[in-house]
C-alpha positions, 0 to 999 in steps of 0.5 A: 144949716151954716156954712163953714164959718158962716153963721146961718141959723139952722132953724132960719135957713130950714124954716124957710127952711169939781166939793171938792170933798177934801178938807180944803175946798167946798162943794162945786156949784156944778154938781153937789155930788162932786168930790175930789181929794187933792192929798194936799192935807196933813192926813188922809180923811176918815173915809180912807181905809189902808189895806196892806195884806202883807204889812210891808208897803207904805203910803205917805202925804209928804214924800211928794207934797201934794201927791199920795205916794204908795210904795211897795218895798217887796214883791209878792203884791198883786191883784189877781185871781191867785193873789190880792196882796197889793197895797190899796187905799179904798173908800166906800161908794154907793150907787153909780159913780164916775172916778178918776185919778192921775198918777205917775209910775215908772214900772220896769219889772214884771209885774208892776202896775198902779191905777184905780181899783173897784173892790167888792171881794177877793173874787170880784174886782176891776183894776186898770193902771199904768203897767209894765211893758208900756201899756195901760192894763185891765183886769176884770175879776168876776166870781174868781175868774178873768177868763174871757173878760179882759182886753189886751193891754193898750200901748201907752209909753208915758209915765203920767196918765189919767185913769177912769172908771164908771159904774151904771147899775151892774156895769163897770167900765174902765178908760185912760187918757193922756189929757184927762179930756178925751177918754179911750175905753179899755173895756166894760163888764157886768157884775149881776150880783153886785150890791149898792155899795162897793169900795173903790180907790187906788193900788200898787202892784209889785210881784214876781220879783223884789224890786221896790216900786212907788207911784205918785197919785195927784187926786182922786175925784168922784162924779165931777163930770157925769156921763162924759162921752168916750171916744174909742181909739182909732185902730183898736179892734171894734165891733163891726158896724151895721153899716161900714162906709168908706169916705174919701178925704181931702185936706186943702192946706192953705194955712198952717193948721191949728189942729192936727188934720189926721187927729181930727179925721181919726177922732171924728171917725171913732166918735161917730161909731160911738155916736151911732151906737144906740144908747151908747152912753148906757151900753157902750158895747152895743153894736154901732149903726155906722162905721167909717174908714178912710179911702186909701188909709189916709187923707190926701193933702193938697197944698193949695186953696179950695177951688171956687166957681167962677160964676159965683165964687162959691166952692166948686164941688164939681171940679173936686168930683172930676179931679178925683174921679169920685162919681166913678169911684161911687158907682164902683162901690169904692167910695160912699161919702166925701170929707173935705177939710179946709181952713174956712176959705172954702166958701162951702155948705157944712154938708150937701147931699145929692143922689137919685132919691133925695137931694139937698144941695143948696144950689151948689153944683155937686154932681148926682153920681147915681147914688145918695152921696153926702159931701162935708166941708169941715174946718181943721182951724176949729176944735173937733166939736164943730165937726160934730155939730156939722154932722148933726145938721147933716142928720137933721137934713136926712131925718127932715126928709125921710121922718119929718112927721116924727122930727118937727114940732107943731107950734115950737121950736120947729115948724115949717114941716111938710104938708103931708105931716099936717095933723101928725106933728106933735109939740109933745113927741117930736124929736127936737121938742124942748120944754114949754107950756105946750107940752107941759114943760116935758121935752124930748131931745132938742136939736143940734143948736139947742139941748133939750134943757134950753127953755128959750131961744139961746142956741150954742149953750151946751153947758146949762145946768138947768134941770128939765124933764124929758122923754129923750132917754125913753122916747116913745111916740105912743105915749108910754115913754118914762120921764127923767130929770137931768141937766147938762151933766147928762152929756158932760156939759161939753159941745162935743159931748152933747152931740154924741149924746144927741146922736146916741138917742136917735133910733139906731140899731137894736132900739126900742123906740115905738112909733105912734102905732106901737111898732118899733121904729127903723134905724134912722141912721140908714136914711143918711144913705138912702 
């Protein structure tokens, strides 16, 4: 467990404790299935099919060089249950996919929209697009109806947007992003009768009036980053979590923040909701185990440095708890957890837990409030990825306390298990197991510092493309788990993506993980507050 801005290895402490399949670029080394069309050639490749049912629309690669421009010169062009006349450019896709585009459009009349489309037939299709009314709209049509399938439009006023659509088996999901890196999911639905091959591409809608409209598409990308973790938008209606908790949050602003504190707070809360959804990468609509809300609705900003103990110079948890009456709030059921954002000057641990049933305080002076409460110190001068790593360490501590015999390994990489686990820990089935000769090179899920495809002591490498075998996605202590082969593309090869993926594989609400006796495992997330 590392302190904020202190590189203390978790293992040491605890053991003592895009190929571009265009005409212009070759295959990407990261993923040979990665294809992208930059629309930079003199014409479209033969894989594309132009569909224009009314014959009155145009496309061009020269009107705005480097972009595909689609123009609808008249109306009556829609993609709806009653009208599928919208012009569109489609190509065949087989199996699972992850497609993306970046486009610019200024829709001002009802109804105008442009974006990504997946097409099976006139009664089964999906689109997501930047639409009139300053929204990102989504339309799921299945068996000729969209009744009950579609979410409301997401507010979005900018004229340029990144859009994304994924297929996993029979389920399709749609997303949008301003930056192309952090994605907001708009919806997902199953198409049970779908075949292996569909067509997908880009579209332009112009209906209910005859004003011309155009859209410029920067690129069309296929499978260039697989299994990228999405972050649901904060404030958007979400499925209630099994445990809804209130976090009291303070920010000690003693230097100009490199990152927006409120944005970090919102993203972490939203991301943890996704992370606590068991196998959320495959079932994003599953029920999360954990949801947070911020006490009072906002982060409390203090324009001063963090408090330090006079005797050790370490962070003074007792002073913070006393100043804000936190034990009283905890005992009244108003607060369940404490987060402290600071610049790295706090000299604090990433997390401390204290309570009547278990504690891990690292010698700090954090009070025992009569309930299990964790205090986390997070750094607003670091990218949000680091906050997710801190949370993963906090989970490690709780699971090591409550389920150590299932978590540790026998000989490598995690030893130092408690005596009661003698004869019970396993190099083959321990959650943190990584591939080595002792488990026939079949990993489980790895730990906060080392993903399951890291085969030696090389922490903090989240973008290694080495393929390994693992039972992480079907972790069964009774030996019935199915082995799968993957590399870092499973979590998007990012720091944050890995931690969310790692958490989504923990036994959560609705899991089918079996213990060594063949019984279903409990929800491990509940151990954080036990």
